[in-house]
N, C-alpha and C positions, 0 to 999 in steps of 0.2 A: 504494500500500500504506500503510495507516495505521501510526502509530507503535506501536500495540499489536500489530498483526500482525507488524511487524518485531521487536519485543521478544520475542514468543512464539517466533517462528521461530529467533531467536538465543539463546533460553533465558537472557534477561537476568535477573540477580539483583543485589540490592543488599546491601552489607555493612552490616547494622544489627542488632546483637545476634544475630549469626549471619547466615545468608543469608535474605533474604526475596525473594519474587517480586513481579512487577508488581501483581498483584491484591491483595497485602498492603498496598500503598500506600494503598488506599482506606480501610483500617481505622485508619490512623494520624492523630493529631491534627495540625492545621496547624502547630503549633510544632515538632513532630518532623519533619514534611516540610520545614520551613524549615531545620532543622539538616542534614538529608540534602542538601538543595540546596546549602547552604554548603560542605559537605564536597566535593561533586562539583565545584563551581566552583573551589575551591582546588586540587583535583586537576587540573582542566583547565588552570588557570593554570600550575601547576608543570610540566606536561608540554608546554606550548606554548613553542616556541622561535621567536624572531623570525628567520625565514629565508624567502627567496623560493623556495628550492629544496627545502624540506622537503615530503615527500610525505605525504599523509593515510594514517594507519594504521588498522587494524581496531580497535585499542584506543581510538583517538581517536573513531572513529565511534560506538562503543558508549557511550563516555562522553557524547558529545553526545546520543545517544538517551536515555540515563538522565536527563539534565538536562531534555530535552523532556518526558519522561514525568512527572517530578515537577512541572514547571511546569503541565502540563495538569491533573493531579489537583488541585493547589492552586487553579487558576483555576475548575475545575468545582465544588469544594467551596465556594469563596467565592460563586459564583453561586447555589448551592443555599441557602446561608445567607441571602443577600439575598432570595431568593424566599420562604423560610420566614418571614422577618421581615415581609415585605410581606403575606403571607397572614395572619399573626397580627394585624397591625395592622388589616386589613380585618375579621377575625373579631371583634376587640374593638370596632371601630366599629359593627358590626352588632348587637351585644348591647344590649338596652335597659338603661339604667343607672340 
């Protein structure tokens, strides 16, 4: 099951100027996504206890899923930017100047 299917089935929402859905992440700029990622990571660190006996919780799994979703969206957006830059460079090189 993909991370997006898991998120949809669990109705994952992000606290950012109210509640936003997974699909809303695609509309956010990279800087904002980085802020959300930082908040999620600090929440993860705050909730993580050093213990060999601590059991995984549903909240912890959802937090991990949210982090994975944001990381995926950022990685995809960076790839798309690199592809666009390469295509623009090719287009400029092809134009007689």
